[in-house]
N, C-alpha and C positions, 0 to 999 in steps of 0.2 A: 202578427206575433204568434209563435207556436206556444201551445199550452199542453204539451204532451210529456213534459218533464216534471218529475216530482222529487223534492228534496233539495238540500243545500250542499252537503258534503257527500253523503251517501245518496246518490241520485239514480233514478230509474227513468228511462224513456221507453214508452210502449208504442207499438205500431201494429197495424193490421185491422181488418174488418171481420165481422161475423162470418161472412160467406166469401171472403177473399181466399187466396191460396194458402196463406199462413198468417199467424200472429207471432209477435216476438217482443223482446225488450233488450235494452242495453243497460247494464248496471255499471255505473262509474263510481269510484271512490270506495270500493270494497277493500278493506285491508288485506294484504298478502298473507299467505300461510293458512288460510281457512280450508280444511279438508271438505270437499264436496264432490258428489257425483250425481249423474242424472237420475239414478234410482231413488235417491233421497228426495229429489224434487218431485218425482212422479208420485211418491206416496202421498204428499200433501195435495197434489193435483187431483188424485182420486177421491179425496175427501170432498172436493168441490164439484166433481164431475156430474154431468147429467146422465140420465139413463140407467142409474143404478137401482132405482126403485120406481114403483108406479106413481109416486107422489111428486116426481119432477118431470121436466121435459124429457122426451124419449130420444132426443138427439144423442148419439153415441160417438163421441170423439175419443180417439186413442190417447190424446194428450201425451204423445211420445216426444218428450222434450229433448232437444239437441243442444249441447253446449259447444258453441262454435269458437269461442275465444276466451281468454282470461283465466283459463284453468290449465295447469301443466302438471303432469304426474300426480293428478288428484288433488292439487292445492291451488287456491287462487293466487294469482301472480301480482295483483295490485293494478293490473291494466284492465281496460273495459271488458266486461263479461257479456257476451252475446248469447241469448237464448232464443230458440226458434221452435215453434210447434206448427206442424202442417194441419190444416183443416181437411178432414177426410169424410165427414158425414153431413155436409151442407146440402140443403135442397132448395136452391134459389127459386125454382119454379113455383114453390108454394106462395111466393110473394108477388107474382105477376099481376094479380088482381088489384094490388094496392100501389102499384108503381106511380100512379097519377092521383092517389088519394092520401089524405092526411088522417092517420089514426088518432082519435081523441085520446088524450092522456099520454101520448108518445112524443118522441122528439122529432117526428117527421116534419111538423109545421115549423118549428123553431130552426131546425137545420136548413130547411128550404129558405126561410127568411134571412138567415145569416149568409149562406153560401150561394144561393140561387139555384142549387140542385142538390140532390141527396142520393146516397146509396140506399135503396129501398130493400135490399136483400137482407132480411133478418134484422134490420135496423142499422146495418153497417157499423160505424164506429160507436154508436150509442148502445150497442148490444152488450149484455153482461158477459159475452164471450171475451171481451177485453180484460176482464178481471182475472182471467186465467194467468196472465203474465204477472199480475201483482202478487198472486199467491206463489208463483214460481220464485220471484225475487224475495218474497217474504221468508221463504225457506232459509235462504242464506242469512238474512237478518236475524231470524229467530235462533238459528244455531250459533251465530257469533255472540248474540246477547247472552245466551245461556252459558257458553263456554267461558266468556270473558267477564261477565258480571252476574252470573247465576240468576238472570232474569228469566222467569217463566211466564208464558202468555197462554191463556185459556179462554176460549169463547164458548157461548152456549145460546140456545134459543130460549129467550125469556118469556115470549108470548107469541102465539099464533092466532090471529083473529081474536075471538073473545076468550081464548083459553090461556090462562097464566100457567107457565110450566116450571117456574123456578121457586115456588114456595117451599119446596123440598129440594135441597141441593145434594145430590149424590154425584160427586165429581167423576167417579168411575163409570157412571152410566152414560155420560155424554157421547162417548165414541162407540157405544154398543147399540145405537138405534139410528135410523135414517134421518132423524130430526135434530140431532145434537141436543136432545132434551135431557136435562139433569134429574128429572123425576121419572123413574121407570114406571110408576103407577099411571102416568099421564099418556104413555105411548099409545095404548089402545084407543083412548079417547081421540088423540090426534089422528090416528089412522082412520077412524070412523068419520071424523069431521072432513078429512081430505077426500075420502072416497065419495062422500055426498057432494062436496064442492065440485069435484071433477065431473060428476054426473050432471050437475046443474049447468056446467059450462062457465061458471064464474071463477073469480079469484079472490084472494084475501091478502092483507098485509101481515107484518110480523115485526117483533122487536128482538134484536140480537145484542147481547151484552158481551163484553170482553174485559178481562182483568189481567193486569201485569203485576206480578209479585217480585219483590226484591229490587224495585226500582230505586236507585240511589237518589238522595236529596240533591238539589241544585241544578237539575236539568230545566232548560227553558230560560227565557230572558225577558225583562220588561223592555219596551212596552209592546213592540210589534213582533216579538219573537216568543210569545207565550206558548208553553207546551200545550196547554189546553186548547188554545186557538188553532194550533197546527193539527192537533188530534181531531178537532171538530171539522176542520177543512178536509182532512184525510177521509174521514167517514162520509162527509157529504159529497165527496167526489165519486163515491161508489154508486153505480146505477141503481135507481129507484129509492135511494135514501132521501127521506124527507124531514128528518129531525135527529138531533144529537143531544144527549145529556151527559154531563160530567158529574159523577157522584150523585147527590140527591137530585140534581137537575131541576125540573119544574116542580117537584115535590117541595123544594125549598121555599116556594111561594107561600105555602101554608104553614111553614115552620116559624116558630119564634126564634129570636136570636139566641136565647138561652139553650135552645134545643139544637140549632144548626151548628153553632160554633163547636169545633172539635177541641175539647179541653186537653191540656197536656200535663203529664206527670213524669216523674223520673222513670216510670215503667213504659212510657210512650203515650201516644194519643188514645183517648178514651172512645173515640168514634171516628168515622171517616165520611162525613157528609160532603166534604170538599172533593172527594174522589181522588185524593192523592196529589192535588195541585193547589197551591196557594200563591196568589199574585202572579200566576203564570209560570211558577217554578215548582218542580216536584218537591214534596215534603219528606220523601222517604217511605211514605205509606203506599199501599197498593193503589195503582192507577186504574180507575174503573170508568168505562165508557159504555153508553147505551145508544143504539142506533135504531131508528124506526124506518121500516121499509114499506112503501106503498103497495097496494094490490097491483098485480100485473095488468097492463093496459091492453095487451093483445088477446082478444077474446073472439070466439066464434059466435057469440050472441050479437045480433045486428044492433047497430047504433047509428045515430046521426053524425054526419061529418061533411067535410068539404073536399072537392078535388082541386087540382092546381089552377083551374080556371075560375074558381070561386063558386062553382055550382054545388048545391046541396045534394048529397048522395048517401046511400046506405052503406055502412062500412061493416065488412065481415073479414076478420083476420084468420087466415089459415096458417099452417105450419105447426111447429112443435114448441110449446111454451110452458113455463113453470106456472102452475096455478098459485104458487106462493114462492116468490123469489127468496124470501127470508130463510127457507129451509136450507139453501145452499150457501147462505151468506156468512156462516160462522168462520170458515177458513179465510174468507176475504177480510173480515174485520180484524182477525188475528194478524193477517199480513200487514194491514195498514197500521195497526198498533206497533208492530215490530219495525216497520220502515221509519216511522216517526221517532221512536225511541232510539234506534241506532243512529239516525241522523243527528239527534240532539246530543247523544253521548260524544259523537265525534266533534260536534261543534263546541261542546263544553271542554273537551280535551284540547282543542285548538286554542281556545281563549285562556283557559285556566291551568293547562299543563297536566 
């Protein structure tokens, strides 16, 4: 059974590998009449792109998206939208040395056990290159949500390694630095930390948060159609994601019920520990999701591993990799939030009119 399709009414199907000739997606269920062009999509793709700063992978893809169908005279037609991006800067030769080896912490071993062989070039389908198409599809969802429901989605880097970055929230600062950091005073510290990390050859994890404002109450359904369950699934589908929190998340473990419950008045809720979702259904508050990303597994530092014959070998990964995948994850979590919310609005409209 294929598992490359996401969504129920607003559905996307992505295809392609990191070092294949191209990557792409099919968007099905997009309402007609939405104005869109390739340049709008490219703007968000550039936010996610590698090679823009010294802090990310130096692979430089043009991400020149082509709209092949579903758009006529600048508007969506209601028919399937096909998007395609050619890979132009892949260096498959960098991976020749690991074609018969399993990199620890990577999907090499599990892909081999599932399929009996794998595309070792840059990780193939397990590469974060696949998320490019999620961001492309998310552009349409974000625009439709804003135009039709005034929903605004904003992500930010909340933590990089040991450095908390969102104790001060300057929303205008997020797009003015390469980290999507909301605290301008932390940018220099982040740069120094990343410079030292790259020099050491190691990697580090990160936490990325996203908020959706003006979400209407009533999205989601009990028991197996919960909005927060779909959000968690969406975020966990992103490469390198290892944990998701909705609202207070794991901090709720230490909270008392008198603190955690979000009291209600005629003026509205007094807090939002629930993250905008109650019983799997949106409450009308801001929807807040936090995603933890693991450290990059592809490193030049030697480590122990196995080859496909079961022999113990020393593993050294060449190629161009992000020392912190979370730096580029903000546009991706925004896209997944948008895809889920648009899907749930269309589901709600189908059932409740």
